[in-house]
MARKOLKE-838422 format. One record per residue (C-alpha): chain; x, y, z. Coordinates in nm, 2 decimals, decimal comma. Layout:
N
<chaine: A	east: X	north: Y	up: Z>
...
END
This chain:
200
<chaine: A	east: 0,00	north: 0,00	up: -0,03>
<chaine: A	east: 0,29	north: 0,22	up: 0,10>
<chaine: A	east: 0,48	north: 0,16	up: -0,22>
<chaine: A	east: 0,18	north: 0,23	up: -0,42>
<chaine: A	east: 0,11	north: 0,59	up: -0,26>
<chaine: A	east: 0,51	north: 0,66	up: -0,26>
<chaine: A	east: 0,44	north: 0,58	up: -0,67>
<chaine: A	east: 0,18	north: 0,81	up: -0,75>
<chaine: A	east: 0,30	north: 1,11	up: -0,57>
<chaine: A	east: 0,65	north: 1,03	up: -0,77>
<chaine: A	east: 0,45	north: 0,99	up: -1,08>
<chaine: A	east: 0,25	north: 1,29	up: -0,98>
<chaine: A	east: 0,58	north: 1,53	up: -0,94>
<chaine: A	east: 0,72	north: 1,38	up: -1,27>
<chaine: A	east: 0,40	north: 1,49	up: -1,47>
<chaine: A	east: 0,40	north: 1,83	up: -1,30>
<chaine: A	east: 0,76	north: 1,90	up: -1,35>
<chaine: A	east: 0,73	north: 1,80	up: -1,71>
<chaine: A	east: 0,42	north: 2,04	up: -1,76>
<chaine: A	east: 0,62	north: 2,29	up: -1,62>
<chaine: A	east: 0,93	north: 2,26	up: -1,86>
<chaine: A	east: 0,71	north: 2,29	up: -2,15>
<chaine: A	east: 0,59	north: 2,64	up: -2,05>
<chaine: A	east: 0,78	north: 2,94	up: -2,21>
<chaine: A	east: 0,74	north: 3,31	up: -2,19>
<chaine: A	east: 0,69	north: 3,39	up: -2,57>
<chaine: A	east: 0,94	north: 3,72	up: -2,63>
<chaine: A	east: 0,69	north: 3,95	up: -2,86>
<chaine: A	east: 0,93	north: 4,16	up: -2,99>
<chaine: A	east: 1,12	north: 3,87	up: -3,14>
<chaine: A	east: 0,91	north: 3,60	up: -3,16>
<chaine: A	east: 1,11	north: 3,33	up: -3,36>
<chaine: A	east: 0,82	north: 3,07	up: -3,30>
<chaine: A	east: 0,68	north: 2,87	up: -3,61>
<chaine: A	east: 0,38	north: 3,07	up: -3,77>
<chaine: A	east: 0,11	north: 2,84	up: -3,74>
<chaine: A	east: -0,23	north: 2,83	up: -3,99>
<chaine: A	east: -0,43	north: 3,02	up: -3,79>
<chaine: A	east: -0,42	north: 3,41	up: -3,68>
<chaine: A	east: -0,26	north: 3,46	up: -3,43>
<chaine: A	east: -0,12	north: 3,77	up: -3,21>
<chaine: A	east: 0,18	north: 3,87	up: -3,46>
<chaine: A	east: -0,07	north: 3,89	up: -3,76>
<chaine: A	east: -0,29	north: 4,10	up: -3,59>
<chaine: A	east: -0,02	north: 4,32	up: -3,50>
<chaine: A	east: 0,07	north: 4,34	up: -3,86>
<chaine: A	east: -0,23	north: 4,39	up: -4,00>
<chaine: A	east: -0,33	north: 4,63	up: -3,75>
<chaine: A	east: 0,01	north: 4,86	up: -3,83>
<chaine: A	east: -0,02	north: 4,84	up: -4,19>
<chaine: A	east: -0,38	north: 4,96	up: -4,17>
<chaine: A	east: -0,30	north: 5,26	up: -3,96>
<chaine: A	east: 0,02	north: 5,36	up: -4,15>
<chaine: A	east: -0,20	north: 5,36	up: -4,47>
<chaine: A	east: -0,48	north: 5,56	up: -4,30>
<chaine: A	east: -0,26	north: 5,82	up: -4,13>
<chaine: A	east: 0,01	north: 5,85	up: -4,44>
<chaine: A	east: -0,32	north: 5,90	up: -4,66>
<chaine: A	east: -0,40	north: 6,24	up: -4,51>
<chaine: A	east: -0,79	north: 6,13	up: -4,43>
<chaine: A	east: -0,74	north: 6,22	up: -4,05>
<chaine: A	east: -0,61	north: 6,56	up: -4,12>
<chaine: A	east: -0,94	north: 6,81	up: -4,08>
<chaine: A	east: -0,87	north: 7,11	up: -4,29>
<chaine: A	east: -0,97	north: 7,34	up: -4,09>
<chaine: A	east: -0,75	north: 7,24	up: -3,76>
<chaine: A	east: -0,84	north: 7,01	up: -3,44>
<chaine: A	east: -0,91	north: 6,64	up: -3,47>
<chaine: A	east: -1,16	north: 6,44	up: -3,58>
<chaine: A	east: -1,41	north: 6,25	up: -3,36>
<chaine: A	east: -1,40	north: 5,91	up: -3,48>
<chaine: A	east: -1,62	north: 5,59	up: -3,34>
<chaine: A	east: -1,56	north: 5,23	up: -3,44>
<chaine: A	east: -1,83	north: 5,05	up: -3,63>
<chaine: A	east: -1,88	north: 4,71	up: -3,70>
<chaine: A	east: -1,61	north: 4,46	up: -3,80>
<chaine: A	east: -1,76	north: 4,14	up: -3,95>
<chaine: A	east: -1,58	north: 3,81	up: -3,93>
<chaine: A	east: -1,61	north: 3,58	up: -4,19>
<chaine: A	east: -1,35	north: 3,34	up: -4,15>
<chaine: A	east: -1,37	north: 2,99	up: -3,99>
<chaine: A	east: -1,19	north: 3,12	up: -3,66>
<chaine: A	east: -1,39	north: 3,24	up: -3,35>
<chaine: A	east: -1,21	north: 3,59	up: -3,36>
<chaine: A	east: -1,26	north: 3,85	up: -3,12>
<chaine: A	east: -1,26	north: 4,17	up: -3,40>
<chaine: A	east: -1,22	north: 4,40	up: -3,11>
<chaine: A	east: -0,86	north: 4,25	up: -3,04>
<chaine: A	east: -0,76	north: 4,40	up: -3,37>
<chaine: A	east: -0,96	north: 4,70	up: -3,36>
<chaine: A	east: -0,81	north: 4,80	up: -3,01>
<chaine: A	east: -0,47	north: 4,82	up: -3,18>
<chaine: A	east: -0,57	north: 5,05	up: -3,46>
<chaine: A	east: -0,76	north: 5,24	up: -3,23>
<chaine: A	east: -0,44	north: 5,27	up: -2,93>
<chaine: A	east: -0,25	north: 5,39	up: -3,30>
<chaine: A	east: -0,48	north: 5,65	up: -3,41>
<chaine: A	east: -0,51	north: 5,82	up: -3,07>
<chaine: A	east: -0,10	north: 5,79	up: -3,02>
<chaine: A	east: -0,06	north: 5,98	up: -3,35>
<chaine: A	east: -0,25	north: 6,27	up: -3,18>
<chaine: A	east: -0,46	north: 6,33	up: -3,53>
<chaine: A	east: -0,80	north: 6,21	up: -3,40>
<chaine: A	east: -0,99	north: 6,09	up: -3,10>
<chaine: A	east: -1,20	north: 5,78	up: -3,06>
<chaine: A	east: -1,52	north: 5,81	up: -2,89>
<chaine: A	east: -1,68	north: 5,59	up: -2,61>
<chaine: A	east: -2,02	north: 5,70	up: -2,65>
<chaine: A	east: -2,10	north: 5,54	up: -2,92>
<chaine: A	east: -2,03	north: 5,23	up: -3,15>
<chaine: A	east: -1,89	north: 4,88	up: -3,07>
<chaine: A	east: -1,60	north: 5,05	up: -2,82>
<chaine: A	east: -1,84	north: 5,23	up: -2,64>
<chaine: A	east: -1,86	north: 5,23	up: -2,28>
<chaine: A	east: -2,21	north: 5,14	up: -2,12>
<chaine: A	east: -2,10	north: 5,34	up: -1,75>
<chaine: A	east: -2,09	north: 5,65	up: -1,98>
<chaine: A	east: -2,48	north: 5,64	up: -2,02>
<chaine: A	east: -2,53	north: 5,48	up: -1,68>
<chaine: A	east: -2,39	north: 5,79	up: -1,50>
<chaine: A	east: -2,64	north: 5,99	up: -1,69>
<chaine: A	east: -2,91	north: 5,84	up: -1,52>
<chaine: A	east: -2,77	north: 5,96	up: -1,18>
<chaine: A	east: -2,94	north: 6,31	up: -1,29>
<chaine: A	east: -3,24	north: 6,19	up: -1,15>
<chaine: A	east: -3,10	north: 6,06	up: -0,84>
<chaine: A	east: -3,13	north: 6,24	up: -0,48>
<chaine: A	east: -2,79	north: 6,07	up: -0,35>
<chaine: A	east: -2,60	north: 6,23	up: -0,58>
<chaine: A	east: -2,45	north: 6,63	up: -0,63>
<chaine: A	east: -2,62	north: 6,73	up: -0,92>
<chaine: A	east: -2,32	north: 6,98	up: -0,98>
<chaine: A	east: -2,11	north: 6,65	up: -1,05>
<chaine: A	east: -2,30	north: 6,48	up: -1,28>
<chaine: A	east: -2,29	north: 6,52	up: -1,69>
<chaine: A	east: -2,49	north: 6,74	up: -1,79>
<chaine: A	east: -2,75	north: 6,70	up: -2,08>
<chaine: A	east: -2,65	north: 6,75	up: -2,45>
<chaine: A	east: -2,27	north: 6,74	up: -2,36>
<chaine: A	east: -2,19	north: 6,39	up: -2,55>
<chaine: A	east: -1,98	north: 6,47	up: -2,86>
<chaine: A	east: -2,12	north: 6,30	up: -3,18>
<chaine: A	east: -1,86	north: 6,12	up: -3,44>
<chaine: A	east: -1,75	north: 6,26	up: -3,71>
<chaine: A	east: -1,60	north: 5,96	up: -3,90>
<chaine: A	east: -1,67	north: 5,60	up: -3,83>
<chaine: A	east: -1,43	north: 5,29	up: -3,89>
<chaine: A	east: -1,58	north: 4,93	up: -4,02>
<chaine: A	east: -1,46	north: 4,67	up: -4,17>
<chaine: A	east: -1,44	north: 4,29	up: -4,28>
<chaine: A	east: -1,19	north: 3,99	up: -4,18>
<chaine: A	east: -1,26	north: 3,71	up: -4,44>
<chaine: A	east: -1,08	north: 3,41	up: -4,54>
<chaine: A	east: -1,01	north: 3,19	up: -4,85>
<chaine: A	east: -0,88	north: 2,84	up: -4,87>
<chaine: A	east: -0,67	north: 2,73	up: -5,19>
<chaine: A	east: -0,54	north: 2,40	up: -5,19>
<chaine: A	east: -0,24	north: 2,32	up: -5,43>
<chaine: A	east: -0,25	north: 1,95	up: -5,40>
<chaine: A	east: -0,30	north: 1,70	up: -5,22>
<chaine: A	east: -0,01	north: 1,81	up: -4,98>
<chaine: A	east: -0,01	north: 2,16	up: -4,94>
<chaine: A	east: -0,25	north: 2,45	up: -4,89>
<chaine: A	east: -0,29	north: 2,82	up: -4,89>
<chaine: A	east: -0,47	north: 3,02	up: -4,64>
<chaine: A	east: -0,54	north: 3,41	up: -4,73>
<chaine: A	east: -0,64	north: 3,66	up: -4,45>
<chaine: A	east: -0,79	north: 3,98	up: -4,60>
<chaine: A	east: -0,86	north: 4,26	up: -4,39>
<chaine: A	east: -1,05	north: 4,53	up: -4,48>
<chaine: A	east: -1,13	north: 4,83	up: -4,32>
<chaine: A	east: -1,30	north: 5,19	up: -4,42>
<chaine: A	east: -1,33	north: 5,53	up: -4,26>
<chaine: A	east: -1,64	north: 5,73	up: -4,37>
<chaine: A	east: -1,76	north: 6,07	up: -4,33>
<chaine: A	east: -2,10	north: 6,07	up: -4,10>
<chaine: A	east: -2,25	north: 6,35	up: -4,25>
<chaine: A	east: -2,23	north: 6,29	up: -4,57>
<chaine: A	east: -2,17	north: 5,95	up: -4,61>
<chaine: A	east: -1,87	north: 6,02	up: -4,80>
<chaine: A	east: -1,55	north: 5,77	up: -4,78>
<chaine: A	east: -1,25	north: 5,93	up: -4,68>
<chaine: A	east: -1,01	north: 5,62	up: -4,68>
<chaine: A	east: -1,01	north: 5,24	up: -4,76>
<chaine: A	east: -0,78	north: 4,98	up: -4,77>
<chaine: A	east: -0,73	north: 4,61	up: -4,77>
<chaine: A	east: -0,43	north: 4,41	up: -4,63>
<chaine: A	east: -0,34	north: 4,04	up: -4,70>
<chaine: A	east: -0,17	north: 3,78	up: -4,47>
<chaine: A	east: -0,13	north: 3,49	up: -4,68>
<chaine: A	east: 0,00	north: 3,13	up: -4,52>
<chaine: A	east: 0,11	north: 2,80	up: -4,70>
<chaine: A	east: 0,15	north: 2,45	up: -4,55>
<chaine: A	east: 0,00	north: 2,13	up: -4,49>
<chaine: A	east: -0,30	north: 2,02	up: -4,60>
<chaine: A	east: -0,35	north: 1,87	up: -4,25>
<chaine: A	east: -0,31	north: 2,16	up: -4,07>
<chaine: A	east: -0,66	north: 2,33	up: -3,94>
<chaine: A	east: -0,70	north: 2,71	up: -4,01>
<chaine: A	east: -0,93	north: 2,75	up: -3,70>
END
């Protein structure tokens, strides 16, 4: 009985040690890990960076009368075989836009909205809060531009052993008042590998 218990303890320790040795931290700045057929963080970084550089370089965010545009994030459609949180891509894009100093993002409306903004406005009728500290009516700033887009995927089989997966990242920047499109672009992330590899 003691031998069995001792054996189980030793096996648990070996398994725990083995699992611990397989885990490593990813150096996101110098990741030499193998590419995967599915989208990973490197692909989102690359797509976001290319899109923002194209947008900023086009001058679409430069206001003629000075100041900065107010931009809202619209719907980003995921038309791939993967369960992608499109916010992962948009947070990177929104961050780069904000850091550029050319525009501000609104949290009052759109997919990047903050529910707390509207909840705090419901405090106007509360007797518990100092009315001078509650946001007044008609103080939210409406967006002037919206960003929307789509991510879609194409799978192409070369032969019995190889496949190519293409991911298209599409974004467009539109003017709210006129409906005119100020900018749009598409970034392709392509991968080639074994036909046995899955892209989801």
